[in-house]
Each structure stands twice: as structure tokens, then as C-alpha cells.
N, C-alpha and C positions, 0 to 999 in steps of 0.2 A: 504494500500500500504506500509506504513512504517513498519507495523507488519510483512508483508511478507518478506521485505528486511532484517529485523532484524533476522527472522527465518533462512533465507538463510545464513546470516553472521555467525550465531552460528553453523549451520550445517557444513559450510566450516571449521570453527575452530575445531570442533570435528574430522573431517576427518584428518586435519593436525596433531592433537595431536595423533590420532590413528596410522597414518603412522609413525610419529616420534617414538612412543613407539615400533612399530613393528621393525623399523630399529635397535633400541637399544637392542632389546631382541631376535633377530633371530639368534644370534651367528656370524653374518657377520661384526659387528662393530669392527674395529681394537682395539679400546680402551677396549672393552669387552674381546677380544681374547688375546691381549698382556698384558693388565693391564696398569694402568696409569703411573707407573714408567718407564716401557719400552717404552711406547708410547711417554712419555716426552723426552726420549733420541733421539727418531726418529725426533720429531718435532724440537729439537734443531738444526738440520741440515738444516732446511728450512730458507729462507730469511724472513724478517719481514712482508712483504706483504702476503706471503703464510700463515704464522702463524696467522695473523689477520683474514684471511679468514676461518681458521680452527675453530675459535671461534663461527662461525655461523652455524656449522654443527649440533650440538646437545648440550645438557647440559653437557654430559660426555666429549665431545671434548672441550667445553668451559673451563671446569675444568682443562684440561691439557694445552691448548694453552694460557690461560690467567694468568698462574702462574707467580708470581713476580720473581721467581728464573730464569725463562726463559727469561723474558723481561729486567731484570737488565743489563746483558751484552750487549743486543741489544741497550739499551739506551746509555750505555757508548760508544759503537761503533759509534752510530749516532752523538754524541756530540764531538767526538774526532776531533781535528783540527778546530772546529768552533771558529770564532772570539768572539762570544757572546753567552752565554747560557741563554735561556729565564728564567726569574724569576719564571714563573708559574710552572716550573719543580720542584720547591722546596716545592710545596704543599704536606704536609706529608700524608694527608688522601687519596691522589690519588693513584691508582694502577700504576704499572710500564707501563702497556699497555696504560692507559690513559695519562701518562706522555709522552710516545713516540708519541702518536697521537697529543697531544697538541703542542709538540715541532715541529713536522712536519708542523702543521698549522701555528705556529708562525714564523717559518723560511721562509714561503712564504708571510708573511705579508709585505705590502708596505706602510701601514699607520703608520707613526712615531708618537710617543707620547713624552710628556715632560720627562717621565722617561727614554726613549731611549736616548734623547739628553743629559740628566744630568748624566747618569750612567758611562760615560767614556769620555776620552779626544778625540780630533779630530785633524787630520793632515790637515793643511791648505796650499793650493798651488794655484798659479795663472795659468791660461791657456794661450795658445799662443795668444789669442785674447786680453789679458790685455795689457795696455800700457807698453812700454819697461822700463820706469822708475820704475814701480811697480815690474816688473819681476826682475830687478836688485837688488831690496831689498829682494827678496826671496832667501834664501840660498840654497834651493833645486834646483832652476834654475841655480845658479852659481856653484853648487856642492861644496860649501864651508862649508856645514853643513847640519844637518837633517832638515826635513820640520818644518815649524812653527806649533805651537799648539794653538788650541782654546778650550774654555770651556764654557758650558752652565750651568746656575744655576737655581734653582727652583724658585727664585724670579723674573725670566724673564731677568736677567742681563747676558751679554755675555762678556767674558774677554779673555786675552792672557797672555803669560809669561812676566815677567818684561824685560825691555830693548828690546822689540820686535820692530824692525825698522819700520814695517808697521803699527803697532797698533797706536802708537802715543799718547796713554793715553786718547783717546776720549771715551765718553760715548756710550755704545751700548746696545740695547735691542732686543730681538728676539720674534717672534710670529709664531705660527703654524696655518695655514689657511687650513680648509677643507670644501668643499662644496659638497652637494649631489644632485642627480637628484631624480625624484619622487619615484622611486622604491627602494631607499636606496643605490644605487650604488654611489661610489665616483666620482664626476665630476672633481674636481680640488683639488690638495693637494700639499702644498709647505711650506717651511720655509723661513722667511724673517728677515734680520738683518737691523734694522732702516728702511731707505727708499731705500736701495740698491736693485738691481734686485732680484726677488724671486728665490729661489733655489728648483729645482725639487728633489723629493725623489726617490731613487732607492735602491735595495737590492742586495747583491752579493751572490754567491754560498756558501760562508763560513758564511753567516748570518750577515755580517757586512753591514753598511749603507754608502750611499754616498749622499751628498747634492751638487748640482752643478747648475751653470748657465754659461753664455758665458765668464765670467770674472775669476771665481775662483771655487774651489770645496773643500768640506770638506769630509774627509774619517774617519770613526770611527775606533779607535784602541783599542784593549783589554787593560784594566787597570790591570796590573799585581799586583799592590799594594792593590787593593780593593778586599775584600772578597765578596762572593755571586755572584749573577747573574745580568742580565740586563733586562730592559723593564718592562712593567706593570705586576702586580701580577695576574690579571685576563685576560682572552682572549680578544683581540681587533682585530677583523677581518676586 
């Protein structure tokens, strides 16, 4: 039985290869008719999703549609205006097509890591549910100044700017809590400061992060003074 199934699998494989070779050699393949250079100019006019689909047509199409010169401007367009650029896009050995795909996946990621927390500063604001006394200490509520800032450190410490009226110089530590269900899906994921209420994690369209509960929220902001990218070096889905 197993031998028969193996024979059928090989036969189907030979048929696919024969059909692929026939398509590539019967003179109807645009890459063969127009040449790779002209076809490359045509493919440049397509959106990223269509170009990615072209890579699955044949080896010849893959050679055209996966070219780094084609994907480099698409990567630049994708990351323009994003609050944070994933660090994994800096992998030098990765193709531009892979870089684009990994950046898309990372931009959809809602699981925050210590690297995400520590790579940039955070704006800190109270919500309307916070006590009035706290809100009166928040310059963004009184419109007397910019939002307060908070900082996460790799040693687990959490800090604020000097002379912050809310901070008060107390000791703060943070933890990232993630629990999973049986099939590997995330059941619960949040960040907690000391014993304060947990903050749920969410992601914005510009790839920035928000940590929030009913009392306050943290919004990640790009760090213009820091070179490089943000987040983990390797994919974390």
C-alpha cells in the first residue's frame, strides 16, 4: 500500500514538472517572449501582493519577481511613516522579498517583548477614569505641557524623567505575562508595573504599541536619537 502511494506521488510530481517545462518552453511565457529585463519593468508596476504571487508561477518568473532591485523600493514604501521599524529587517543575509514579508508579519504582531519595551520611550497619560487628583498632575490633561514619559530597562526597572510630579521617586519594576492554551495560541498577554492593574497590549496601524488599563495608558514613540530598529532580532509571532 505504501509503495503504491509513493509511486502515485512520484508520478504526480513528474507530471507537474513536465507541465511546468512545457509552459516555459512553448513560447507563450511572457518572460521567454519579452526577456527578463523587460518583464522586470512590467512587474515593477504591480503592487507587492501581485509581485509575490508572480514568484510562484515558475522558476523564470521567480527570477524576475524576487529580484532585490524590485523589492528594495517596495520595502522603503512599506516602512515609510511607520513609528517603529522591526529589527529583523536588518538581517543582511535576507533577501528584500523576505525582509518585506517578515516586516508585514511583525507589524501584525501583538505579542510584546522586552526588546519592544526597552527600545524606545513611552508617553504616559491618565484616563478619564483616574482620580481627579492624578489627572491634575498630568500636564497633558491640563494642557500645560507635553505628556509625561516613561522608560523600560533591560534589568526589569521602570523609570521616569526627573522632577516628574506623578512619579515621586518610588521604586518600580515591570513584568510581561503571557499564557497559552493547549494548541499554542495566546490566552492572556499583558504588562504589569509593580502591583498596579495589568495593562493590555495592542498595536496601531503605524506599528506603534499601546499598553492600557482603566486608569492610564502608555503609547510608544519613535526615538529619534537612537540609531537602528526596534523589537526582537528574530521573528516572534
